[in-house]
N, C-alpha and C positions, 0 to 999 in steps of 0.2 A: 555485454550482455550476453556472455559465453553461458551456456547451459551445463551447469555441474552436476556432479552424481547427487546431491543432495535436493535440487530442483527436480531432477528429471525422475526420481524416486518418490516425492511429493506429489507431482503430476499425474505419476502412474498410477499411485494409491488413490489420488482425488477422483480419476475417471473412473477407476475402478469402483469405488463406493458411490460416486453418483451413478453407476450404471446398475449396480445392486439395487441402489434406491428407487430407480425407474421402473426395474424389474418386479421389487416385491411391493411396490404402489398398484401395479397393474393387477396383481394377484391378490390385491387386497390382504397381505401379511403384515400387520401394521407393526408387531415388535422387531421384525427384522428391517423392515422401512426404518422404522426409528433411529434403530442401531445407525445403519448405513447413511440415513440422512444427517444423523449426529456426527459423524465423521468423515462426511464429504465435505463440508464448510470448511473445517479447520486445514484440511489437508491442501485441497483444491484452491481453496482462497490464498493461503501463504502460497503455494507455487506460482500462482499467476503474479502476485506481488513481487515476488522474489525474482522472478524470468523478467519482470519489467523494469527492475529497480538497476539503475547502473550500476559498474564494478564499484568495489571501496578506492581502489586507486583514482578511479577516476572523478569521484565523488570528492575526496580529500584533495585533489589538485584544483578543481573547481572551486571548491570552498575556500581556499588556502590563498586564491588571488584577490587581494587586496582592492585593485582597480577593476575588476570585472563589474559586467552591467549590474550583477545582483549585487553587489556593494554599493554602487552606486544609486540604484533604486531603494536600497534600505537606507541610506543617509537621506535621502530626498523624503522618504515616507516619515521618518522620523522627524525630519524638520518640517513638515506640513502636520505632524500631529502636535508637535510642541506647539505650532503658531495655532491651532485649533484651541486647543488647552488655553493658551494665553488671550485668545480673543474670548473665549466662553468665561474666563476670570473677570476682563474688565466687563462684559455685559451684567454682572451681577452686581 
């Protein structure tokens, strides 16, 4: 989860817009508050998600493992769902 320039820029602007929204809210200036609030969510929210997300290489490596726990859980979940559907059809 290294911090890239894009992530840092989004985080910086998100914090700036959030601070501006707080400032304008306290001063009861509605139009600047609405603009700052409008831009705060997409920038700060995107930055938080991008910072917390694993890197592309790590994600590709994890998803390409066929014998990983994730794949085993997926197979077990599909089998359980198929069994539930089968039981549902038999009860009708």
